Structures are given as C-alpha cells and as structure tokens.
C-alpha positions as CSV (number, residue, x, y, z in Angstrom):
1,M,-34.3,-41.6,-17.8
2,Q,-35.3,-41.3,-14.3
3,Q,-37.1,-38.0,-15.0
4,E,-39.0,-39.4,-17.7
5,K,-39.9,-42.6,-15.6
6,Q,-41.3,-40.3,-12.8
7,G,-43.2,-38.2,-15.2
8,Q,-45.0,-41.3,-16.5
9,L,-45.9,-42.3,-12.8
10,N,-47.2,-38.8,-12.2
11,K,-49.5,-39.3,-15.5
12,I,-50.6,-42.7,-14.3
13,S,-51.3,-41.5,-11.0
14,L,-53.5,-38.5,-12.1
15,I,-55.4,-40.9,-14.6
16,G,-56.1,-43.4,-11.9
17,R,-57.3,-40.5,-9.6
18,G,-59.5,-39.0,-12.1
19,G,-62.6,-39.7,-14.2
20,I,-64.0,-43.2,-13.7
21,G,-61.0,-44.9,-12.4
22,L,-61.9,-45.4,-8.8
23,P,-65.6,-46.3,-9.6
24,M,-64.3,-48.8,-12.2
25,F,-62.5,-50.9,-9.8
26,F,-65.1,-50.5,-7.2
27,C,-67.6,-52.0,-9.8
28,L,-65.1,-54.8,-10.8
29,Y,-64.3,-55.6,-7.1
30,I,-68.1,-55.6,-6.0
31,A,-68.9,-57.8,-8.9
32,Q,-66.7,-60.5,-7.5
33,S,-67.9,-60.2,-3.9
34,I,-71.7,-60.0,-4.1
35,P,-72.5,-63.4,-6.1
36,S,-69.7,-65.3,-4.1
37,S,-71.2,-63.9,-0.8
38,F,-74.5,-64.9,-1.9
39,F,-73.9,-68.5,-2.9
40,A,-71.7,-69.1,0.2
41,T,-74.8,-68.1,2.3
42,A,-77.6,-69.1,0.2
43,L,-76.5,-72.6,-0.5
44,Q,-75.8,-73.4,3.1
45,V,-79.4,-72.3,4.0
46,M,-81.1,-74.1,1.3
47,M,-79.0,-77.3,2.0
48,R,-80.0,-77.3,5.7
49,E,-83.7,-76.6,4.5
50,A,-83.4,-79.6,2.4
51,H,-82.1,-81.6,5.4
52,Y,-78.5,-82.2,4.3
53,S,-76.0,-83.2,7.1
54,L,-73.9,-80.6,8.5
55,A,-70.7,-82.6,7.3
56,T,-72.0,-82.4,4.0
57,I,-72.7,-78.5,4.3
58,G,-69.2,-78.2,5.6
59,L,-67.8,-79.7,2.3
60,L,-69.5,-76.4,0.7
61,Q,-66.4,-74.6,1.9
62,L,-64.4,-76.5,-0.9
63,V,-65.8,-74.1,-3.4
64,K,-63.6,-71.5,-2.3
65,L,-60.6,-73.4,-3.3
66,P,-59.9,-71.4,-6.6
67,W,-59.5,-68.5,-4.5
68,V,-56.9,-70.1,-2.7
69,L,-55.2,-71.8,-5.5
70,K,-55.4,-68.9,-8.0
71,F,-51.5,-68.3,-7.5
72,L,-51.0,-71.3,-9.7
73,W,-52.3,-69.6,-12.8
74,S,-51.6,-65.9,-11.9
75,P,-48.2,-66.2,-13.8
76,V,-50.1,-67.2,-17.0
77,V,-52.3,-63.8,-16.6
78,D,-49.0,-61.6,-15.7
79,R,-47.2,-63.2,-18.9
80,H,-50.0,-62.6,-21.5
81,C,-51.2,-59.2,-20.2
82,L,-48.8,-56.7,-21.1
83,T,-50.8,-53.6,-22.3
84,G,-54.0,-51.9,-21.1
85,R,-55.7,-53.7,-24.0
86,D,-54.6,-57.1,-22.9
87,F,-56.0,-56.5,-19.2
88,R,-59.0,-55.0,-20.4
89,R,-59.7,-58.1,-22.8
90,C,-58.7,-60.6,-20.0
91,I,-61.1,-58.8,-17.5
92,I,-64.0,-58.3,-19.7
93,G,-63.7,-62.3,-20.8
94,S,-63.3,-63.8,-17.6
95,E,-66.2,-61.6,-16.2
96,C,-68.4,-62.9,-19.1
97,V,-67.7,-66.4,-18.2
98,Y,-68.3,-65.8,-14.4
99,A,-71.7,-64.6,-15.3
100,L,-72.5,-67.4,-17.9
101,F,-71.6,-69.7,-15.2
102,I,-73.9,-67.9,-12.6
103,I,-76.8,-67.9,-14.9
104,L,-76.3,-71.7,-15.9
105,A,-76.3,-72.5,-12.1
106,G,-79.7,-70.7,-11.9
107,L,-81.4,-72.9,-14.5
108,F,-81.3,-76.0,-12.5
109,D,-83.3,-76.8,-9.5
110,V,-81.4,-76.9,-6.2
111,S,-83.2,-80.1,-4.7
112,D,-82.7,-82.3,-7.8
113,N,-79.2,-80.9,-9.0
114,L,-77.4,-79.7,-6.0
115,Y,-74.1,-81.1,-6.8
116,L,-74.0,-79.8,-10.4
117,I,-74.8,-76.2,-9.3
118,I,-72.0,-76.7,-6.7
119,A,-69.7,-77.6,-9.9
120,L,-70.9,-74.5,-11.6
121,V,-70.4,-72.3,-8.8
122,C,-66.9,-73.5,-8.3
123,L,-66.2,-73.0,-12.2
124,S,-67.8,-69.5,-11.7
125,L,-65.2,-68.8,-8.9
126,V,-62.4,-69.9,-11.2
127,A,-63.3,-67.1,-13.8
128,S,-63.9,-64.8,-10.9
129,A,-60.3,-65.3,-9.4
130,T,-58.7,-64.8,-12.8
131,Q,-60.6,-61.5,-13.0
132,D,-59.3,-60.7,-9.5
133,I,-55.6,-61.4,-10.6
134,A,-55.8,-59.1,-13.6
135,T,-57.9,-56.6,-11.9
136,D,-55.1,-56.4,-9.0
137,A,-52.2,-56.2,-11.7
138,L,-54.1,-53.4,-13.5
139,A,-54.8,-51.5,-10.3
140,I,-51.0,-51.7,-9.4
141,L,-49.9,-50.3,-12.7
142,M,-52.5,-47.6,-13.0
143,H,-51.8,-46.3,-9.6
144,G,-48.6,-44.9,-8.3
145,G,-47.2,-44.0,-5.0
146,R,-49.7,-43.1,-2.3
147,D,-52.5,-43.4,-4.8
148,K,-52.6,-47.0,-4.3
149,S,-54.2,-46.7,-1.0
150,M,-57.5,-45.3,-2.8
151,V,-57.8,-48.3,-5.3
152,N,-57.3,-50.4,-2.3
153,S,-60.2,-48.8,-0.4
154,M,-62.3,-49.5,-3.6
155,Q,-61.2,-53.1,-3.3
156,S,-61.9,-53.6,0.5
157,M,-65.3,-51.4,0.0
158,G,-66.3,-53.6,-2.8
159,S,-65.6,-56.9,-0.5
160,F,-67.4,-55.3,2.4
161,G,-70.5,-54.3,0.4
162,G,-70.5,-57.3,-1.6
163,A,-70.6,-59.3,1.9
164,L,-73.5,-57.1,3.2
165,V,-75.8,-57.4,0.0
166,G,-74.8,-61.0,-0.9
167,S,-75.4,-62.5,2.5
168,G,-78.2,-60.2,3.9
169,L,-80.3,-58.4,1.2
170,L,-80.3,-61.0,-1.3
171,L,-81.3,-63.8,1.1
172,V,-84.5,-61.9,1.8
173,V,-84.8,-61.3,-1.9
174,L,-84.2,-65.2,-2.5
175,H,-87.3,-66.1,-0.5
176,T,-89.4,-63.7,-2.4
177,F,-88.4,-64.1,-5.9
178,G,-86.9,-67.6,-6.0
179,W,-83.4,-69.1,-6.9
180,Q,-83.7,-68.7,-10.7
181,T,-84.6,-64.9,-10.7
182,V,-82.0,-64.0,-8.2
183,T,-79.1,-65.9,-10.2
184,L,-80.4,-64.5,-13.7
185,C,-80.2,-61.1,-11.9
186,L,-76.8,-61.9,-10.4
187,G,-75.4,-62.7,-13.9
188,L,-76.6,-59.4,-15.5
189,F,-75.5,-57.5,-12.5
190,V,-71.9,-58.9,-13.1
191,L,-72.2,-57.9,-16.9
192,L,-73.3,-54.5,-15.9
193,M,-70.5,-54.0,-13.6
194,L,-68.1,-54.0,-16.9
195,I,-69.6,-50.8,-18.2
196,P,-67.1,-48.5,-16.5
197,L,-64.3,-50.6,-17.9
198,I,-65.9,-50.7,-21.3
199,M,-66.1,-47.1,-21.4
200,R,-62.3,-46.5,-20.5
201,R,-61.6,-48.3,-23.9
202,E,-57.6,-49.1,-23.1
203,P,-56.3,-48.2,-19.6
204,V,-53.0,-46.2,-19.5
205,I,-50.7,-48.2,-17.4
206,A,-47.0,-48.3,-16.5
207,A,-45.0,-49.8,-19.2
208,K,-44.2,-53.5,-19.0
209,S,-41.0,-54.9,-20.1
210,T,-41.2,-57.7,-22.4
211,Q,-38.0,-59.0,-21.2
212,E,-39.4,-59.4,-17.6
213,R,-42.2,-61.7,-18.5
214,A,-43.9,-63.7,-15.9
215,R,-42.9,-67.7,-15.8
216,L,-44.9,-70.5,-14.1
217,T,-42.3,-71.0,-11.5
218,D,-42.7,-67.3,-10.4
219,F,-44.9,-68.1,-7.4
220,A,-41.9,-69.9,-6.0
221,S,-39.3,-67.7,-6.7
222,F,-41.1,-64.9,-4.9
223,F,-39.9,-66.5,-1.6
224,T,-36.5,-66.0,-2.6
225,Q,-36.2,-62.5,-2.6
226,R,-34.2,-60.6,-0.3
227,S,-36.0,-59.2,2.8
228,I,-39.5,-60.6,1.8
229,W,-39.8,-62.7,4.8
230,R,-40.3,-59.8,7.0
231,Q,-43.3,-59.0,4.8
232,I,-44.7,-62.4,5.1
233,G,-44.5,-62.3,8.8
234,F,-46.4,-59.0,8.7
235,L,-49.1,-60.6,6.5
236,M,-49.4,-63.6,9.0
237,L,-49.6,-61.3,11.9
238,Y,-51.6,-58.4,11.1
239,Y,-55.0,-59.9,10.7
240,A,-54.6,-62.7,13.3
241,S,-55.9,-61.1,16.4
242,M,-59.0,-59.9,14.6
243,I,-59.8,-63.1,12.6
244,G,-59.5,-65.0,15.9
245,I,-62.2,-62.9,17.5
246,L,-64.3,-62.5,14.5
247,S,-64.4,-66.2,14.2
248,M,-65.8,-66.7,17.6
249,M,-68.0,-63.6,17.7
250,R,-71.2,-65.2,16.7
251,P,-70.9,-68.1,19.1
252,W,-70.0,-65.7,21.9
253,L,-73.0,-63.7,21.1
254,V,-75.1,-66.8,21.1
255,D,-74.0,-67.7,24.5
256,L,-74.7,-64.4,25.7
257,G,-78.5,-65.0,24.7
258,Y,-78.9,-63.2,21.4
259,D,-80.6,-65.0,18.8
260,M,-79.8,-65.4,14.9
261,K,-81.7,-62.2,13.7
262,E,-80.2,-59.9,16.5
263,I,-76.7,-61.3,15.7
264,G,-77.4,-61.0,11.9
265,V,-78.0,-56.9,12.5
266,M,-75.2,-56.5,15.1
267,S,-72.4,-58.4,13.2
268,G,-73.9,-58.7,9.5
269,I,-75.4,-55.4,9.2
270,V,-73.8,-53.0,11.7
271,G,-70.5,-54.5,11.7
272,T,-70.1,-54.8,7.9
273,S,-71.1,-51.3,7.4
274,A,-68.6,-50.1,10.0
275,A,-66.0,-51.8,7.8
276,F,-67.1,-50.3,4.7
277,C,-66.9,-46.7,5.8
278,A,-63.6,-47.3,7.8
279,S,-62.0,-48.7,4.7
280,F,-62.8,-45.4,2.6
281,G,-61.4,-43.4,5.6
282,A,-58.4,-45.3,6.0
283,G,-57.5,-45.0,2.5
284,L,-58.0,-41.3,2.6
285,L,-55.5,-41.2,5.8
286,L,-52.9,-43.6,4.1
287,R,-52.7,-41.3,1.1
288,R,-52.2,-38.3,3.2
289,V,-49.7,-39.6,5.7
290,G,-48.1,-42.7,4.2
291,I,-48.1,-46.4,5.0
292,R,-45.4,-46.3,7.7
293,F,-47.3,-44.3,10.0
294,T,-50.6,-45.6,9.4
295,R,-49.4,-49.1,9.8
296,I,-48.3,-48.4,13.3
297,L,-51.5,-46.4,14.1
298,F,-53.9,-49.1,13.0
299,A,-51.8,-51.9,14.9
300,C,-52.4,-49.7,18.1
301,F,-56.1,-49.5,17.2
302,I,-56.3,-53.3,16.7
303,L,-54.6,-53.7,20.0
304,F,-57.0,-51.3,21.9
305,T,-59.9,-53.3,20.5
306,T,-58.7,-56.8,21.5
307,I,-58.1,-55.1,25.0
308,Y,-61.7,-53.9,24.9
309,F,-62.9,-57.5,24.3
310,L,-60.8,-58.5,27.0
311,G,-62.3,-56.2,29.4
312,L,-65.7,-57.3,28.2
313,S,-64.9,-60.8,28.9
314,Y,-64.7,-59.8,32.9
315,L,-68.6,-59.0,32.8
316,S,-71.0,-61.6,33.2
317,Q,-73.4,-59.9,30.9
318,P,-72.1,-56.9,28.8
319,S,-74.8,-54.6,27.7
320,T,-76.0,-54.5,24.3
321,L,-74.6,-50.9,23.9
322,L,-71.2,-52.1,24.9
323,L,-71.4,-55.0,22.6
324,Y,-72.5,-52.9,19.6
325,L,-69.3,-50.5,20.4
326,G,-67.1,-53.6,20.4
327,I,-68.5,-54.9,17.2
328,I,-68.0,-51.5,15.6
329,L,-64.4,-51.1,16.8
330,M,-63.6,-54.9,15.6
331,W,-64.9,-54.5,12.0
332,S,-63.5,-51.0,11.5
333,S,-60.2,-52.2,12.8
334,Y,-60.6,-55.1,10.2
335,G,-61.7,-52.5,7.3
336,M,-58.6,-50.3,8.0
337,A,-56.3,-53.4,8.2
338,T,-57.1,-54.4,4.7
339,I,-55.8,-51.3,3.5
340,V,-52.5,-51.3,5.0
341,V,-52.2,-55.0,4.0
342,Y,-53.2,-54.6,0.4
343,T,-51.1,-51.2,0.0
344,S,-48.1,-53.1,1.4
345,A,-48.6,-56.1,-0.9
346,M,-48.7,-53.8,-3.9
347,E,-45.3,-52.3,-2.9
348,C,-43.8,-55.5,-2.6
349,V,-44.4,-56.7,-6.4
350,R,-41.6,-57.5,-9.0
351,P,-41.8,-55.8,-12.3
352,G,-43.7,-58.0,-14.9
353,R,-45.3,-60.3,-11.9
354,E,-47.5,-57.9,-10.4
355,G,-50.6,-60.0,-10.4
356,T,-48.5,-63.1,-9.2
357,D,-46.9,-61.4,-6.4
358,F,-50.0,-59.7,-4.9
359,T,-52.1,-62.8,-5.2
360,I,-49.3,-64.8,-3.4
361,Q,-49.5,-62.3,-0.7
362,T,-53.4,-62.2,-0.4
363,V,-53.4,-66.0,-0.5
364,L,-51.2,-66.0,2.7
365,T,-53.5,-63.8,4.4
366,H,-56.4,-66.1,3.6
367,L,-54.4,-69.3,4.7
368,S,-53.3,-67.2,7.9
369,G,-57.2,-66.5,8.7
370,I,-58.1,-70.2,8.1
371,I,-55.3,-71.4,10.7
372,I,-56.1,-68.7,13.3
373,A,-60.0,-69.3,12.9
374,T,-59.3,-73.1,13.5
375,L,-57.0,-72.3,16.5
376,S,-59.3,-69.9,18.0
377,G,-62.0,-72.5,18.5
378,S,-59.9,-74.8,20.4
379,V,-58.6,-72.1,22.5
380,A,-62.0,-70.8,23.5
381,Q,-63.1,-74.4,24.1
382,H,-60.3,-75.3,26.5
383,F,-59.8,-71.8,28.2
384,G,-63.0,-70.0,27.6
385,Y,-63.9,-66.6,25.8
386,H,-61.4,-64.7,28.4
387,G,-58.8,-67.0,27.5
388,L,-59.3,-66.4,23.8
389,F,-59.5,-62.6,24.1
390,L,-56.3,-62.5,26.2
391,T,-54.5,-64.6,23.6
392,E,-55.8,-62.4,20.7
393,S,-54.4,-59.3,22.8
394,F,-51.1,-61.0,23.1
395,I,-50.8,-61.5,19.4
396,A,-52.0,-57.7,18.6
397,A,-49.1,-56.7,21.0
398,L,-46.9,-58.9,19.3
399,S,-48.0,-57.4,15.9
400,L,-47.2,-54.1,16.8
401,C,-43.9,-54.8,18.4
402,Y,-43.0,-56.8,15.2
403,I,-43.9,-53.9,12.9
404,L,-41.8,-51.4,15.2
405,V,-38.7,-53.6,15.0
406,F,-38.7,-54.7,11.3
407,F,-40.6,-52.0,9.5
408,R,-38.3,-49.0,10.5
409,N,-37.6,-48.8,6.8
410,K,-39.6,-49.6,3.8
411,A,-41.1,-52.8,3.5
412,C,-39.4,-54.3,0.4
413,S,-36.0,-54.1,-0.8
414,Q,-37.0,-53.4,-4.3
415,N,-38.6,-50.1,-3.2
C-alpha cells in the first residue's frame, strides 16, 4: 500500500514538472495579480486626480477584503473539488466571472460611476480569490515533495511580475489608451491565461478521499492541530522585519530627497524585478537542498539585510548606489522568503482540506503584514528610521532564533 502511494506521488511529481505544468500555474497566478495591482494603483491615482479626499481614497483598501476573508468559503471549494476535472471546472468558472466583472467595470466612466466601479472590482476580487483557493489546492495535489518549491516559484513570480506590470507599465498605457480600452484588454488577458489549463484537459492529482471532505468549520479546527502553533509563529515572524522596512521605504526615500519618479524606478521596477528573479532562484535551491536548510539560510539573509539598512541609517545621506544595493537585497529577501513560506504552508495541510489550510496560512501572513506595517509607522515616527531599522533587525534575529529552536525537525506533525 505504501509503495503504491509513493508510486502515485512520484507519477504526480513527474507530471507536475513536465509539459505545461509550471507555465500553467504561472499563467493562473499572474492572471490574479496584474488586474488587482492595476486597480489598486490606477483607482488611487484617478481618484486623487478627481480631487477625492485622502480619507476616501484610503477606504479603497477595503476592496482587498475578499482576499483577507477568503478562508470563510475555502472549505466549500475543498468540499466540491475532488477530482482534477472538478478543479478545472472551478478555476475556469471563477476566472470567467473574474474577467466578466473586469470588463463590466470598464464600461462605466470613472468620474460618474466611481462607487459602482469599486463594487464591481470588489466582486471581481471575490471571483479571483475563489480561483486562488482552487489553484493553490490543485498545486498541492499535483506536486509532491520538493517539487512544491517550483510551483511556489511560479506563484511568487506571478505575484511580483503582476505587480510590476499592473502598477507600472499599465499606468503608462492607461494615459495613452484610456480606462475602457485597458480594462477590456485586462479582461481578455485573464481569459487567455486559461489556455494552458484548457489544453491540459483533466489534471492528474493525488486521490482525495470522499470520507475526508471539508466542512464549513474546518477553518476553525485548523488551529486545534498538534504542533500547528509553531508554524503559526513562523508565519507571523518570518516576513515581519521585511514588511516593516518595505512599508516605510518610500517615505524614507522621500525624506532623503528622491522624487516619485526616481522612487518608482528604484523600488517599483528594480526592487520588484529583483524579487521576481530571486523567487525563481530560491525555488531551484529549495528543491535541491530542502526546506530545512533554506529556511535557516534565508533567515540569515534577511537578518543581514536588516543590519545593512541599520548601517545605512547612520549615514546622513547614503549614496544612490548603496540605496540601490539595499533595495535589491530587501526585495530579494522578500522574494526568497515567499518561497519558504508558501512551501512550508503546503506541507502543513490536512488531507481533503488543502485549499482551506493553505488559505488560512496565507491570510495569517497578510494580517501579520498589516499589523507590522501599521506599527512600523509609529516606531519610525517616535524613534526615527534608525530606531525602526534597529527594531526590524531585532525581529529578524528573533525569527532566526525561533527557527533554530522550534524547527529542528519537520514543521508539522502530520509530516
């Protein structure tokens, strides 16, 4: 029985690596990222140009709620997606609804129908979040062992690549071709990203037991598992120091005398590109040496990066070269850390509840990021950037110590 199960995992692993497996997941993930990045950035700019108050613009962050609350309906996806055909149908259906709402949002004029457009964008993100739940679960079931790292590279690269295009390139295109043309093209792009999945017909996945079907209460029972709290602690700590610095990066650069165009190039283009490349390299390294070593290695890299910024804070005016190096280090650390976080999250899922458990863990990282970003502003306000970077260096050191103490063995008891 054990040999049969291992043979099935080996077969699935080969299928996940070969053919159009990884490009298929890259397409699905970047289809989520580009429209959401575009809407988050473009609507802010257009609202400010229309003289909306900063308080009203701040409320735009509420459209991200579907991605924070998606754990509430993730058990429904797990319960009804039992075969590769089920996952294929769910992803295609969600993506079509996603594209439909994007196109509908483009049919209305922003100046006259802003709140209707925001509502349509919010609904599109509900469909996108549903697609993400199903895609994550499918990725877990199609990839075994260390091959999870490569599909997580596709997820991370799709996210960073989408941010680069959606919040950068498309803003330039928007001013040239207009709101309606860009949103129509975005809707068509989302549909085109389904082609690799459609070509695959029915994805081959690890068999799901019909006796272990997800229930609506599974998002709560996740926290009752033995040894899961050390994984939760890891999720809350691993990103924390980087999020704290990244949240204050742009204000710091402004205070150093850089304008918005220069900051856009430094952080938005160079930084995001560094994260994109680092994600792929981290996936290859993790696949070769395993998560235990890379978890520690990348934690050391994160600590080095925070100490580097602490050193920069002693300089009254760091050179542009030193700042570029720091930005590349920070975004590379972020890109590498996402691979470790996603892969460790995939290893801590229960049979039949893959989408639910993975979604809960990613939501925890989002909530942790929101808390850290909020607190970092207060720390920088009261203690300056030197105090902020010192605090983040301490958190990075604490994260490394936490890993050395609590992750001497595998992360989850079920593994």
